[in-house]
C-alpha positions as CSV (number, residue, x, y, z in Angstrom):
1,M,38.5,10.8,-7.5
2,E,34.8,10.4,-7.1
3,T,33.7,10.8,-3.5
4,T,30.8,9.2,-1.6
5,G,29.2,12.6,-1.5
6,H,29.4,13.0,-5.3
7,R,27.9,9.5,-5.7
8,L,25.1,10.4,-3.3
9,Q,24.5,13.7,-5.1
10,S,24.3,12.0,-8.5
11,S,22.0,9.3,-7.3
12,M,19.6,11.5,-5.5
13,I,19.5,14.1,-8.3
14,G,18.5,11.2,-10.6
15,A,15.9,10.0,-8.1
16,T,14.4,13.5,-7.8
17,K,14.1,13.8,-11.5
18,A,12.4,10.4,-11.7
19,T,9.8,11.4,-9.2
20,G,9.2,14.8,-10.9
21,L,11.0,17.0,-8.3
22,T,13.5,19.6,-9.0
23,A,17.0,18.7,-7.7
24,P,19.6,21.4,-7.0
25,S,21.8,21.9,-10.0
26,P,25.6,21.6,-9.6
27,S,25.8,25.0,-11.4
28,H,24.3,26.7,-8.4
29,G,27.7,27.1,-6.9
30,V,30.3,25.2,-4.9
31,N,29.4,26.8,-1.6
32,Q,26.1,24.9,-1.6
33,A,27.6,21.5,-2.1
34,P,28.3,20.6,1.5
35,R,24.7,21.5,2.5
36,R,23.3,19.4,-0.4
37,H,25.4,16.4,0.5
38,K,24.2,16.7,4.1
39,I,20.6,16.8,3.0
40,Y,21.0,13.7,0.8
41,K,22.7,11.7,3.5
42,E,20.0,12.7,6.0
43,Q,17.3,11.5,3.5
44,L,19.0,8.1,3.4
45,N,19.7,8.0,7.2
46,L,23.4,7.4,6.5
47,T,24.8,10.1,8.7
48,S,25.5,7.8,11.7
49,L,27.1,5.0,9.7
50,D,30.9,4.6,10.1
51,P,32.8,4.2,7.9
52,P,31.1,6.2,5.1
53,V,29.0,4.0,2.8
54,Q,28.8,4.0,-0.9
55,L,25.3,4.1,-2.3
56,R,25.0,1.8,-5.3
57,F,23.1,3.5,-8.1
58,D,22.1,0.0,-9.4
59,A,20.5,-1.1,-6.1
60,S,17.1,-2.4,-6.8
61,W,15.3,0.0,-4.5
62,V,17.0,3.0,-6.1
63,Q,16.0,1.8,-9.6
64,F,12.5,1.2,-8.3
65,H,12.3,4.9,-7.1
66,L,13.7,6.0,-10.5
67,G,11.0,4.1,-12.3
68,I,8.0,5.8,-10.7
69,S,6.1,7.7,-13.3
70,R,2.7,9.4,-13.8
71,Q,1.3,6.0,-15.0
72,G,2.2,3.9,-11.9
73,L,4.8,2.8,-9.4
74,Y,6.5,0.7,-12.1
75,S,6.1,-0.1,-15.8
76,R,4.3,-3.2,-16.9
77,S,7.5,-4.7,-18.4
78,S,9.9,-3.5,-15.6
79,P,12.5,-6.1,-14.7
80,I,13.4,-4.2,-11.5
81,V,10.3,-5.4,-9.6
82,S,11.5,-9.0,-9.6
83,K,14.9,-7.9,-8.5
84,L,13.5,-5.8,-5.7
85,L,11.3,-8.7,-4.5
86,H,14.3,-11.0,-4.5
87,D,16.4,-8.5,-2.5
88,M,13.7,-7.9,0.1
89,R,13.3,-11.7,0.5
90,H,17.0,-12.5,0.8
91,L,19.2,-9.6,1.8
92,P,20.4,-9.5,5.4
93,T,19.0,-6.7,7.6
94,I,21.4,-4.1,9.1
95,S,18.9,-2.1,11.2
96,A,15.4,-2.3,12.6
97,D,13.3,0.5,14.1
98,Y,9.7,1.4,14.9
99,S,7.7,3.0,12.1
100,Q,6.8,6.6,12.3
101,D,3.4,5.6,13.7
102,E,4.9,4.1,16.8
103,K,7.5,6.9,17.1
104,A,4.7,9.5,17.2
105,L,3.2,7.8,20.2
106,L,6.6,8.3,22.0
107,G,6.8,12.0,21.0
108,A,9.6,11.4,18.5
109,C,7.8,12.8,15.5
110,D,4.9,14.9,14.4
111,C,1.7,13.1,15.3
112,T,-0.7,15.3,13.3
113,Q,-0.5,13.5,9.9
114,I,-0.7,9.9,11.0
115,V,-3.2,7.6,12.6
116,K,-2.2,6.4,16.0
117,P,-2.0,2.6,16.1
118,S,-2.8,0.2,18.9
119,G,-0.4,-2.5,20.1
120,V,-2.1,-5.2,17.9
121,H,-1.0,-3.3,14.8
122,L,2.8,-3.6,15.3
123,K,5.0,-2.8,12.3
124,L,8.7,-2.2,12.0
125,V,11.0,-0.6,9.5
126,L,13.8,-2.9,8.4
127,R,16.9,-1.7,6.4
128,F,18.8,-4.1,4.3
129,S,22.5,-4.4,3.4
130,D,21.9,-2.4,0.2
131,F,20.4,0.4,2.4
132,G,16.9,-0.1,1.0
133,K,14.0,-0.1,3.5
134,A,10.8,-2.0,3.8
135,M,7.8,-2.0,6.2
136,F,7.6,-5.3,8.1
137,K,4.2,-6.5,9.3
138,P,4.4,-9.7,11.4
139,M,1.9,-12.5,11.2
140,R,-1.0,-11.9,13.6
141,Q,-3.6,-14.3,12.3
142,Q,-3.5,-17.8,10.8
143,R,-4.5,-18.1,7.1
144,D,-7.6,-20.2,7.8
145,E,-9.0,-17.9,10.4
146,E,-11.8,-15.6,9.4
147,T,-12.4,-12.2,11.0
148,P,-15.4,-12.6,13.4
149,A,-18.6,-11.1,12.0
150,D,-19.0,-9.0,15.1
151,F,-15.7,-7.2,14.6
152,F,-15.8,-3.6,13.4
153,Y,-13.5,-2.9,10.4
154,F,-11.4,-0.4,12.4
155,I,-10.4,-2.9,15.0
156,D,-9.7,-5.8,12.6
157,F,-6.3,-7.5,12.6
158,Q,-3.7,-6.4,10.1
159,R,-2.8,-9.5,8.1
160,H,0.7,-9.9,6.6
161,N,-0.5,-12.3,3.9
162,A,-3.1,-9.7,2.9
163,E,-0.4,-7.2,2.1
164,V,1.4,-9.8,-0.1
165,A,-1.8,-10.9,-1.9
166,A,-2.9,-7.3,-2.5
167,F,0.3,-6.5,-4.3
168,H,-0.1,-9.5,-6.6
169,L,-3.8,-8.7,-7.3
170,D,-2.9,-5.0,-8.0
171,R,-0.3,-6.2,-10.5
172,I,-2.7,-8.7,-12.2
173,L,-5.3,-5.9,-12.6
174,D,-2.5,-3.8,-14.2
175,F,-3.1,-1.0,-11.7
176,R,0.6,-1.0,-10.4
177,R,-0.3,1.2,-7.5
178,V,0.7,-1.1,-4.6
179,P,4.4,-1.0,-3.6
180,P,6.2,-4.3,-4.2
181,T,5.6,-6.7,-1.3
182,V,7.0,-10.1,-0.4
183,G,6.6,-12.6,2.4
184,R,9.6,-13.5,4.4
185,L,10.6,-15.7,7.3
186,V,12.4,-13.4,9.7
187,N,14.7,-14.4,12.5
188,V,13.4,-11.9,15.1
189,T,16.6,-12.4,17.2
190,K,19.3,-12.0,14.5
191,E,17.4,-9.8,12.1
192,I,15.6,-7.4,14.5
193,L,16.8,-7.5,18.1
194,E,20.6,-7.8,17.3
195,V,20.5,-5.1,14.7
196,T,18.3,-2.4,16.3
197,K,19.8,0.6,18.0
198,N,16.4,1.6,19.5
199,E,16.6,0.9,23.2
200,I,12.8,1.0,23.5
201,L,12.4,-1.7,20.8
202,Q,15.1,-3.8,22.5
203,S,13.2,-3.5,25.8
204,V,10.0,-5.1,24.5
205,F,11.7,-8.4,23.6
206,F,11.1,-11.4,25.9
207,V,11.1,-15.2,25.9
208,S,7.7,-16.8,26.3
209,P,7.0,-19.8,28.6
210,A,7.1,-21.9,25.4
211,S,10.7,-20.6,24.9
212,N,9.8,-18.5,21.9
213,V,11.3,-15.1,21.3
214,C,8.5,-12.5,21.3
215,F,8.1,-8.7,21.2
216,F,5.3,-6.2,21.3
217,A,4.6,-2.6,20.4
218,K,5.4,0.2,22.8
219,C,2.3,2.5,23.0
220,P,-0.2,3.9,25.5
221,Y,-2.8,1.2,25.2
222,M,-3.3,-2.5,24.4
223,C,0.5,-3.0,24.5
224,K,1.0,-5.9,26.8
225,T,2.7,-9.3,26.5
226,E,-0.6,-11.0,25.5
227,Y,-0.6,-8.8,22.3
228,A,3.0,-9.8,21.4
229,V,4.1,-11.6,18.3
230,C,6.4,-14.6,18.7
231,G,8.8,-16.5,16.7
232,N,9.0,-20.3,16.5
233,P,11.2,-20.1,18.4
234,H,13.1,-17.3,16.5
235,M,11.5,-17.5,13.0
236,L,8.4,-15.3,12.3
237,E,6.4,-14.9,9.1
238,G,5.8,-11.3,7.9
239,S,5.3,-9.1,4.9
240,L,7.9,-6.7,3.6
241,S,6.6,-3.7,1.6
242,A,9.1,-1.6,-0.3
243,F,9.4,2.0,0.9
244,L,8.4,4.8,-1.4
245,P,10.8,7.8,-1.9
246,S,11.2,10.1,1.1
247,L,8.4,12.7,1.5
248,N,11.1,15.4,1.4
249,L,12.1,14.1,-2.1
250,A,8.7,13.1,-3.4
251,P,5.9,14.8,-1.4
252,R,2.6,13.0,-1.2
253,L,-0.9,14.3,-0.6
254,S,-3.2,12.4,1.7
255,V,-6.9,13.0,0.9
256,P,-10.0,11.7,2.8
257,S,-12.0,9.4,0.6
258,P,-15.4,10.8,-0.5
259,W,-16.7,7.3,0.6
260,I,-15.1,7.3,4.0
261,R,-16.8,5.2,6.6
262,S,-18.0,6.3,10.0
263,Y,-15.3,5.4,12.5
264,S,-17.7,5.2,15.4
265,L,-19.9,2.5,16.9
266,A,-23.0,4.3,15.7
267,G,-23.9,6.7,12.9
268,K,-23.6,6.7,9.1
269,E,-21.9,8.8,6.5
270,E,-24.1,10.6,3.9
271,W,-23.1,8.1,1.1
272,E,-24.5,5.3,3.2
273,I,-28.0,6.8,3.3
274,N,-28.2,9.0,0.2
275,P,-28.4,7.0,-3.1
276,L,-27.8,10.2,-5.0
277,Y,-24.6,11.0,-3.2
278,C,-22.4,10.7,-6.3
279,D,-24.2,13.6,-7.9
280,T,-22.9,15.7,-5.1
281,V,-19.4,14.4,-5.4
282,R,-19.4,15.2,-9.1
283,Q,-19.8,18.9,-8.4
284,I,-16.8,19.1,-6.1
285,Y,-13.2,19.6,-7.1
286,P,-11.2,17.5,-7.9
287,Y,-14.0,15.0,-8.9
288,N,-15.7,17.4,-11.3
289,S,-13.0,16.9,-14.0
290,G,-10.2,14.7,-15.0
291,Q,-9.9,11.1,-14.0
292,R,-9.9,11.3,-10.2
293,L,-13.4,9.9,-9.8
294,L,-12.6,7.1,-12.1
295,D,-9.5,6.3,-10.1
296,I,-11.6,6.2,-6.9
297,I,-13.9,3.7,-8.7
298,D,-10.8,1.6,-9.6
299,M,-9.8,1.7,-6.0
300,A,-13.3,0.6,-4.8
301,I,-13.2,-2.4,-7.2
302,F,-9.8,-3.4,-5.9
303,D,-11.0,-3.0,-2.3
304,F,-14.1,-5.0,-2.9
305,L,-12.1,-7.9,-4.4
306,I,-9.9,-8.1,-1.3
307,G,-12.7,-7.2,1.2
308,N,-11.0,-4.0,2.6
309,M,-13.5,-1.7,4.3
310,D,-10.8,0.5,5.8
311,R,-9.9,2.8,2.9
312,H,-10.4,6.1,4.8
313,H,-7.8,8.1,2.8
314,Y,-5.9,7.8,-0.4
315,E,-2.5,9.2,-1.3
316,M,-0.9,10.5,-4.5
317,F,2.4,12.1,-5.5
318,T,1.9,15.9,-5.6
319,K,4.2,16.5,-8.5
320,F,2.0,14.5,-10.9
321,G,-0.9,16.9,-10.3
322,D,-4.6,16.3,-10.2
323,D,-4.4,13.4,-12.6
324,G,-1.7,11.5,-10.9
325,F,-2.5,7.9,-9.9
326,L,-3.8,7.0,-6.5
327,L,-1.6,4.8,-4.3
328,H,-3.2,1.7,-2.9
329,L,-1.4,1.6,0.4
330,D,-2.1,-0.3,3.7
331,N,-4.0,-3.4,2.5
332,A,-3.5,-5.5,5.6
333,R,-7.2,-5.5,6.5
334,G,-8.1,-7.2,3.3
335,F,-8.8,-11.0,2.9
336,G,-10.4,-11.2,6.3
337,R,-13.7,-12.9,5.4
338,H,-14.0,-15.1,2.4
339,S,-17.5,-16.1,3.2
340,H,-18.9,-12.5,3.0
341,D,-19.0,-10.0,0.2
342,E,-19.3,-6.4,1.5
343,I,-21.3,-4.8,-1.2
344,S,-21.1,-1.3,0.3
345,I,-17.4,-1.2,-0.7
346,L,-18.7,-1.0,-4.3
347,S,-20.7,2.1,-3.7
348,P,-18.5,4.4,-5.8
349,L,-19.2,2.1,-8.8
350,S,-22.9,1.4,-8.1
351,Q,-23.8,5.1,-7.3
352,C,-21.7,6.8,-10.0
353,C,-22.3,4.1,-12.7
354,M,-19.0,4.7,-14.6
355,I,-15.8,2.7,-15.1
356,K,-12.7,2.9,-17.2
357,Q,-12.8,0.9,-20.4
358,K,-9.3,-0.4,-19.6
359,T,-10.4,-1.6,-16.2
360,L,-13.5,-3.3,-17.5
361,L,-11.6,-5.1,-20.3
362,H,-9.2,-6.5,-17.7
363,L,-12.1,-7.7,-15.5
364,Q,-13.8,-9.3,-18.4
365,L,-10.7,-11.2,-19.4
366,L,-10.2,-12.4,-15.8
367,A,-13.7,-13.8,-15.8
368,Q,-13.0,-16.1,-18.7
369,A,-12.3,-19.7,-18.0
370,D,-8.8,-19.7,-19.5
371,Y,-7.7,-16.6,-17.5
372,R,-9.8,-17.1,-14.3
373,L,-8.8,-14.6,-11.6
374,S,-8.4,-17.3,-8.9
375,D,-6.1,-19.3,-11.2
376,V,-4.0,-16.4,-12.1
377,M,-3.7,-15.3,-8.5
378,R,-2.9,-18.9,-7.4
379,E,-0.1,-19.1,-9.9
380,S,1.3,-15.7,-9.1
381,L,1.4,-16.3,-5.4
382,L,3.4,-19.5,-5.9
383,E,6.4,-17.1,-6.4
384,D,6.3,-16.1,-2.8
385,Q,8.3,-17.7,0.0
386,L,5.3,-18.0,2.2
387,S,3.2,-19.9,-0.3
388,P,0.3,-20.7,0.0
389,V,-0.4,-17.0,0.8
390,L,-4.2,-17.4,0.5
391,T,-6.4,-20.3,1.3
392,E,-8.5,-21.8,-1.4
393,P,-11.8,-20.2,-0.1
394,H,-10.2,-16.7,-0.4
395,L,-9.1,-17.4,-4.0
396,L,-12.6,-18.6,-5.0
397,A,-14.1,-15.6,-3.4
398,L,-12.2,-13.4,-5.9
399,D,-14.1,-15.1,-8.8
400,R,-17.4,-14.6,-7.0
401,R,-16.8,-11.0,-6.3
402,L,-15.6,-10.4,-9.9
403,Q,-18.9,-11.6,-11.1
404,I,-20.7,-9.2,-8.8
405,I,-18.6,-6.3,-10.2
406,L,-19.4,-7.2,-13.8
407,K,-23.2,-7.6,-13.0
408,T,-23.1,-4.1,-11.4
409,V,-21.5,-2.7,-14.5
410,Q,-24.1,-4.5,-16.7
411,G,-26.9,-3.0,-14.6
412,C,-25.5,0.4,-15.1
413,I,-25.3,-0.1,-18.9
414,Q,-28.8,-1.3,-19.1
415,T,-30.0,1.8,-17.2
416,H,-27.8,4.5,-18.7
417,G,-26.3,3.0,-21.9
418,K,-22.8,1.8,-22.7
419,Q,-21.5,5.1,-24.0
420,S,-22.4,6.9,-20.8
421,V,-21.0,4.3,-18.4
422,I,-17.7,3.2,-20.0
423,A,-15.1,5.9,-20.1
424,D,-12.4,5.7,-22.8
425,G,-10.2,8.2,-21.0
426,P,-10.1,11.3,-18.7
427,A,-11.8,13.6,-21.2
428,Q,-15.0,11.5,-21.3
429,Q,-15.8,12.1,-17.7
430,S,-16.9,15.7,-18.4
431,V,-19.9,14.4,-20.5
432,L,-21.1,12.3,-17.6
433,H,-22.0,15.2,-15.3
434,T,-25.6,15.3,-16.2
435,G,-26.9,16.0,-12.6
436,Q,-29.1,12.9,-12.7
437,S,-28.8,9.9,-10.5
438,R,-26.6,7.2,-11.9
439,R,-27.4,4.7,-9.3
440,T,-28.1,1.1,-10.4
441,S,-31.5,-0.3,-9.9
């Protein structure tokens, strides 16, 4: 009879193959089997569940992990994304816990590879009845509120609806680099408090004077009841982003962006004061060959459209090598100011004056009246439970910013010529390293 261990082994071997990792072969010997089964169960956090559970190979989150390829997190025609979104929207939760960020602050994990959050950036890990996991970010800001102009980007709120909208935009642009994300009304009492085994998380729940159930982050600073999130009285909006495969199964590399901003109240990075900065970047590995620099420009275009100034790092799966795709993670600081277009976000495009032909064709299509970006986004977001996800001014801002991108590309073409600016593929980038400034006028 097939055991739970055998099912776990088969599923996880399949998952590691899909993500490009080498799974232990059954031919390596019977003596290693118990150890392998233990490792697989630990990766799924199933060791403490009683009775033993059966991992369903056809679970949407497993199929999502299996579908990750060198081209993106999912294929353009993949039916599994809709199934995964449906499951995250409707499946009951069976556990809730702090994310690794919050655990690091309590000394429960290695703090060296994460950014310490403040209490206003609360996020939780929810596990569903099919044992899939998602990152839950609760509503902190009303949709019609704009980020104050005096706010620094690194203290801005993290908006749940921005995560949802960013996923839809990423899919419309055919990048497929944002994990599937949905909005959901969560009962904070039944779906978080009553299912968590974390005593610290349990301890931060309270009932407000308005009889709403609230909770807040447990961390060294800015973690008081005034920074809590509250249900109405139990129901709370939030975003749920599907987890990627475990780092032990599919390691990821975190790389500082060449166009990282200064995270201080004063001072500027070199790219902010040197218009020839891209010439320097082009001489440095891994931006001196392959498509990495073009992917950075894709990411800058995406961030400019959503107004995200907080892209200090990017991640990629190590197994796919230097030309693996860049993950567009943590987009909650987007869609903060519809009335302002932060042109500096486009610096990789305006300074390097290059763009993928595929990306440009998509942008040009979405600028046409029949396929207007705001209309496509509006229709796509209707699928979400929390619709309307974006206010009309944010949707119209997408059209305005798209025109700015296209004008920037046109300026590059006028200065340097179409052949030099538009890259058909990774190989073309090598001919662009001329050492001269490619900054637009």
